[in-house]
matplotlib code that plots the C-alpha trace (Angstrom):
import matplotlib.pyplot as plt

x = [10.9, 7.6, 4.8, 4.1, 1.6, -1.6, -2.8, -6.0, -6.8, -10.0, -10.0, -8.1, -7.5, -4.1, -2.9, -4.4, -2.6, 0.7, 0.1, -0.6, 2.7, 4.8, 2.9, 3.5, 7.2, 7.9, 9.0, 7.3, 3.9, 1.2, -1.7, -4.7, -7.7, -8.8, -12.2, -13.5, -17.1, -16.1, -16.4, -13.8, -11.4, -12.0, -11.0, -7.6, -7.0, -4.1, -5.0, -4.9, -6.1, -9.6, -11.9, -14.7, -17.3, -17.9, -15.6, -18.1, -17.8, -14.0, -13.8, -15.2, -12.0, -8.6, -6.0, -3.9, -3.7, -6.1, -4.8, -7.5, -7.0, -10.5, -11.6, -11.0, -14.5, -14.5, -11.3, -13.0, -15.8, -13.6, -10.9, -13.3, -15.1, -11.7, -10.4, -13.7, -13.2, -9.8, -7.5, -4.6, -5.1, -2.8, -4.8, -3.8, -3.6, -5.4, -6.1, -9.7, -11.5, -11.8, -10.2, -13.4, -13.2, -9.6, -10.5, -13.2, -10.6, -8.2, -10.9, -11.7, -8.0, -7.7, -10.8, -9.7, -6.0, -5.0, -2.7, -3.3, -0.5, -0.9, 0.6, 3.1, 5.7, 7.5, 9.1, 11.3, 12.6, 16.4, 16.6, 13.8, 15.6, 18.8, 17.2, 15.2, 18.5, 20.1, 17.2, 17.3, 21.0, 20.3, 22.1, 19.8, 19.5, 16.3, 14.2, 13.0, 11.2, 9.8, 8.5, 6.6, 5.8, 3.5, 3.1, 1.4, -0.9, -4.2, -6.0, -9.5, -8.6, -7.6, -11.1, -12.9, -11.2, -13.1, -16.4, -15.4, -12.5, -13.3, -16.4, -16.3, -17.9, -15.9, -12.6, -12.2, -10.0, -6.5, -4.9, -6.3, -6.0, -2.9, -0.9, -1.4, 2.0, 3.7, 1.7, 3.0, 6.6, 6.1, 4.8, 7.5, 10.3, 8.9, 6.2, 2.5, 0.9, -0.4, -2.3, -3.1, -4.5, -4.8, -6.4, -7.8, -9.5, -10.6, -9.0, -8.8, -11.2, -14.6, -16.1, -15.4, -14.7, -16.3, -13.0, -10.1, -7.2, -4.8, -4.0, -1.4, -1.1, 0.9, 1.1, 2.8, 4.2, 4.4, 8.2, 7.5, 8.7, 6.8, 5.5, 4.5, 2.6, 1.8, 0.0, -1.7, -2.9, -2.7, 0.9, 0.8, 0.9, 2.9, 4.0, 6.7, 7.8, 7.3, 9.7, 10.3, 12.9, 14.0, 15.9, 17.5, 20.1, 22.8, 21.9, 19.5, 18.5, 16.0, 14.5, 13.4, 12.6, 9.0, 8.5, 10.9, 13.5, 16.7, 18.8, 18.5, 20.3, 22.3, 24.4, 25.2, 27.5, 28.2, 29.0, 27.6, 24.7, 25.2, 24.3, 21.1, 19.2, 16.8, 15.1, 12.3, 10.9, 7.5, 4.3, 3.4, -0.4, -0.4, -2.6, -0.7, 2.2, 2.0, 4.5, 7.7, 7.1, 8.1, 5.2, 7.7, 9.0, 5.5, 4.9, 8.4, 7.5, 4.3, 6.4, 9.0, 6.3, 4.1, 6.8, 10.0, 8.7, 9.7, 8.5, 5.6, 6.9, 3.7, 1.3, -2.5, -1.9, 0.5, -1.9, -4.5, -2.1, -1.9, -5.7, -5.8, -3.4, -5.6, -8.7, -7.0, -5.9, -9.4, -11.1, -9.0, -9.0, -10.8, -12.0, -10.3, -12.0, -11.3]
y = [27.5, 25.7, 26.9, 24.5, 21.7, 22.3, 19.4, 18.5, 15.6, 13.7, 11.8, 13.4, 10.4, 9.0, 8.5, 11.7, 13.7, 12.0, 13.0, 16.6, 16.7, 15.7, 17.9, 20.9, 20.1, 19.8, 23.0, 22.0, 21.3, 23.3, 21.9, 24.1, 22.1, 19.1, 17.3, 15.2, 14.3, 14.5, 17.9, 16.7, 15.9, 19.2, 21.0, 19.3, 20.8, 23.3, 27.0, 28.5, 25.4, 25.4, 23.0, 21.0, 18.5, 16.9, 16.0, 17.4, 20.9, 20.7, 19.7, 23.1, 24.9, 25.0, 22.3, 19.8, 16.6, 14.8, 12.4, 9.8, 8.8, 7.5, 4.0, 1.2, 1.0, 4.7, 4.6, 3.8, 6.5, 9.2, 8.5, 8.5, 11.7, 13.4, 12.2, 13.2, 16.7, 16.9, 16.1, 13.7, 11.2, 9.7, 6.8, 5.0, 1.2, -0.8, 0.8, -0.6, -3.7, -5.5, -5.8, -4.4, -1.3, -0.8, -1.2, 1.5, 3.8, 3.2, 3.8, 7.1, 8.1, 7.2, 9.3, 12.3, 12.0, 12.3, 10.0, 7.6, 7.2, 4.0, 4.4, 1.5, 3.2, 0.1, 0.0, 2.9, 0.9, 0.7, -3.1, -3.6, -1.3, -3.2, -6.6, -5.3, -4.2, -7.6, -9.4, -7.1, -7.8, -11.6, -11.8, -14.5, -16.3, -18.4, -17.9, -21.2, -20.3, -17.2, -16.9, -13.9, -13.6, -10.9, -11.2, -8.1, -7.1, -5.4, -5.1, -4.1, -0.4, -0.5, -1.7, 0.6, 3.6, 3.5, 1.9, 0.6, -1.5, -5.2, -4.9, -7.2, -4.7, -1.7, -3.2, -6.2, -8.2, -8.3, -8.9, -5.6, -3.4, -4.7, -6.7, -5.4, -3.7, -7.1, -8.5, -5.6, -6.3, -9.9, -8.8, -6.1, -8.6, -11.9, -11.1, -12.2, -15.2, -18.0, -20.0, -20.1, -22.2, -21.4, -21.6, -18.7, -18.3, -15.6, -16.8, -13.7, -11.1, -12.9, -10.4, -7.3, -8.2, -10.0, -11.0, -13.5, -12.5, -15.3, -17.2, -19.3, -19.7, -21.7, -20.2, -20.7, -17.6, -17.1, -17.4, -21.0, -20.3, -21.6, -18.9, -19.3, -16.4, -16.4, -13.6, -12.8, -9.8, -12.0, -11.5, -11.0, -7.4, -5.9, -6.3, -9.1, -9.4, -8.3, -10.2, -11.7, -14.4, -15.3, -18.5, -18.7, -20.6, -17.9, -16.9, -16.5, -13.2, -12.2, -8.7, -8.7, -6.7, -5.7, -3.6, -4.9, -2.6, -4.7, -7.0, -9.8, -12.6, -12.9, -15.5, -14.6, -15.9, -12.4, -9.1, -8.7, -6.3, -3.4, -4.1, -2.2, -1.9, 1.0, 1.8, 4.3, 4.6, 2.8, 4.8, 5.3, 5.9, 5.9, 2.8, 0.8, 0.9, 0.4, 0.0, 2.0, 5.8, 6.7, 9.0, 11.8, 9.8, 9.2, 13.0, 13.5, 11.0, 12.9, 16.1, 14.2, 12.9, 16.0, 18.6, 16.9, 14.2, 11.4, 7.8, 6.7, 4.5, 2.4, 2.7, 2.0, -1.2, -2.4, -1.4, -3.5, -6.4, -6.4, -6.4, -9.2, -11.3, -10.7, -11.7, -14.9, -15.7, -15.1, -16.9, -20.0, -19.9, -22.3, -21.3, -23.9, -25.3, -24.2]
z = [-12.3, -12.2, -9.9, -7.0, -7.7, -5.8, -3.8, -2.0, 0.3, 0.8, 4.1, 7.0, 9.2, 10.1, 6.6, 5.2, 7.9, 6.9, 3.2, 4.4, 6.4, 3.3, 0.9, 3.2, 3.6, -0.2, -1.8, -5.1, -3.6, -1.9, 0.1, -0.7, 0.6, 2.7, 2.8, 5.6, 6.6, 10.3, 11.9, 14.5, 11.7, 10.0, 13.2, 12.8, 9.4, 9.5, 9.4, 6.0, 4.3, 2.8, 4.6, 2.9, 4.1, 0.7, -2.2, -4.7, -3.2, -3.0, -6.7, -7.5, -6.5, -8.4, -7.7, -9.6, -7.6, -5.2, -2.5, -1.9, 1.8, 2.5, 3.6, 1.1, -0.3, -1.3, -3.3, -6.6, -6.5, -5.1, -7.7, -10.6, -9.5, -9.3, -12.6, -14.2, -12.8, -14.4, -11.5, -11.2, -8.3, -5.7, -4.3, -1.0, -0.7, -1.7, -5.0, -4.8, -3.6, -6.9, -10.3, -11.8, -9.7, -10.8, -14.4, -13.9, -12.4, -15.2, -17.9, -16.2, -16.2, -19.9, -20.7, -18.7, -19.8, -16.1, -14.1, -11.2, -8.7, -6.6, -3.2, -2.6, -0.4, 0.6, -2.9, -1.6, 1.3, 0.8, 1.4, -1.2, -3.7, -3.3, -3.8, -6.8, -8.4, -7.5, -9.3, -12.3, -12.6, -12.5, -9.1, -7.8, -11.1, -11.4, -8.3, -6.8, -3.6, -2.0, 1.6, 2.9, 6.6, 7.9, 11.7, 13.0, 15.9, 15.5, 18.9, 19.8, 19.9, 16.3, 15.2, 17.6, 16.1, 12.8, 12.0, 8.5, 9.8, 10.0, 7.8, 4.8, 2.3, 3.4, 4.5, 2.2, 4.5, 6.0, 2.6, 1.4, 4.6, 6.4, 3.9, 0.4, 0.6, 1.1, -1.8, -3.8, -2.9, -3.8, -7.2, -7.6, -6.9, -8.2, -10.8, -11.1, -9.4, -11.6, -9.1, -5.3, -2.6, 1.1, 4.5, 6.4, 9.8, 12.3, 15.5, 17.7, 16.3, 16.0, 18.5, 16.4, 12.7, 9.9, 8.4, 8.7, 10.9, 9.9, 6.8, 5.0, 1.2, -1.2, -4.7, -8.0, -9.7, -13.5, -13.2, -11.9, -8.4, -5.4, -3.0, 0.6, 2.1, 5.8, 7.7, 10.9, 13.0, 16.1, 17.0, 20.7, 21.9, 19.0, 15.4, 15.2, 11.6, 8.0, 5.8, 2.4, 1.6, -1.9, -2.6, -6.1, -8.0, -7.3, -3.8, -0.9, 0.6, 3.3, 3.7, 7.3, 10.4, 11.3, 8.1, 5.4, 6.9, 7.1, 5.0, 7.5, 5.7, 2.5, 0.9, -2.7, -5.4, -6.5, -4.7, -1.2, -0.7, 1.8, 5.4, 6.0, 9.3, 9.4, 12.6, 13.7, 10.2, 10.6, 10.3, 13.9, 14.4, 18.2, 18.8, 16.2, 13.7, 9.9, 7.1, 6.5, 6.3, 2.8, 1.8, 1.3, -1.6, -3.0, -3.1, -4.7, -7.4, -8.3, -8.7, -10.8, -13.1, -13.5, -13.5, -14.6, -17.0, -14.7, -14.4, -12.1, -9.4, -9.1, -12.0, -11.9, -13.8, -11.1, -8.4, -10.2, -10.3, -6.5, -6.3, -8.8, -6.7, -3.6, -5.4, -6.6, -3.0, -1.5, -4.3, -3.6, 0.2, 2.5, 6.0, 8.3, 11.3, 14.9]

ax = plt.figure().add_subplot(projection="3d")
ax.plot(x, y, z, "-o")
ax.set_aspect("equal")
plt.show()
């Protein structure tokens, strides 16, 4: 029997605490240390776990895997520092804020012979898994059209909670912070994007963000399909929808709900998919809700890869492909008038 993998976490905010919960509940993993610059956050670290104020000091102790749960702009430096110190890294979304940063991280992983696990937990959603299998079995045939709708709410309290949110250099934009998971599922199911054009605007958050809060893109994927991607954080009062619809020569299917949590529609030439309607699985952060809560599966995948010679669910190359798509979208977006 293998000894438990020793984990540490940098960043003990909402998502860092979720990582801690699942590390502590997995029989093959042990949480040994947590680092956060906030003295208040450090007080929330469970008893028996070593507490650190800096990543540099935490990297002096013995552990196997670091979970990078810090703000977006710190993902690259924290990942590279950990790889250089001989640790595997689980890095939260987005992997980084540019393709160049991702390339730097991958180079550090190659040099250290350590692995990067990119967190894309929506790949584990049962409706997504069913549609992925359907596509791999050619159940949709050639895909003609894909539509992604991300209609969420992010109010003033969300941006007031952390000073990096809504800042261009630290946050990156809604496509990085709110909707990179949906871009990942678009990539996962339909492949890379060839070209993009879109409109963006900040309609409801001009008083507290430097970023767009709404956008609509038309894109062409490398499989020749047309992709329509619509997003907003202005859905009134609460999250409304997080969906992806695929229309192909052999069928139409929509993964819907608020968080890609249901098979909302299907009309297929072949065998019918299971009826799936999952409730109460979103990441609940009190003031807001995020994507489906599958971080237990993320930790299980790390165990499978490092202890059982399994396959990484989302590689660093795939994480970089998501960032590449986001860069393409922003580079070909126009700020519309209001």
